[in-house]
N, C-alpha and C positions, 0 to 999 in steps of 0.2 A: 406616977404618973398617968393610971389611968381615969381617963374621961369620965363622970358617973353618968352622962348621956351619950352613951359612947352607940353608936346607928347600929342596926343589924347588921349592915352589909361588914362596917368596918371591923364587927364582933367574928363574924364567920373567918375574913381574912384574917385576921389575929391569930384565931382556932386552927386555918390551913397552917399559916408559918410556922407556930407551934411544933403541931403532924411533922410537917417539913422537917426539922430540926432533929424530932424523934426517931424518924421512920426517912431514912431518905433513898433508898434501896425502893420501899413503897410509893416514894412520892417521882420516881423516876420511868415508874411502870403505870402510876396515873397517867403524869405528861407523856409520856407515847402513847398512851389509849385516846388520852383525850387530844391529840395532834391528829390521829388518824378519824377516829370517828366524832369527835367536835362534842361537847358537852351540854345538855338541856339544862343543866342549873348556870351555864356562864349565856346562854342564850335567852335564860328567860330573866337574869338580870341586866341585860345591855337592851331590853324590850320594857320591861315595865308592866307595872299591871294592866294597862290598857293594852297596849301590844300585846300582852300575853293573852286578854281577851281576845283580841281580835284572831290572832293565830288559832284559834281552840276555835272558833266561829270558821275560820276556813276551812280547819280540816274536817269540821264534823258537815257543812255544803259538800264537801269536795267528793266525802266518804256518801252523802247521799245522792250527788251524780253518780258517781260512777256506778255504783248499786242501781240506780232506774235505767240507766242505760245497757248493762248486762243481765239484768232480768228479760 
């Protein structure tokens, strides 16, 4: 029943689900860490490529501004 044109997002999710079935204890630890600290992968997936680019630009501009004012 696997679709020959499976999207990368669906493939990642399917692989994650398979890993959860194989290793439930590790999944519990990962879930608690992700809930506490957040997940970069989840952030990037939710933003898309344009949002990720804007986020990177904001971080770089913020770093430049901070380095100018602190020197």
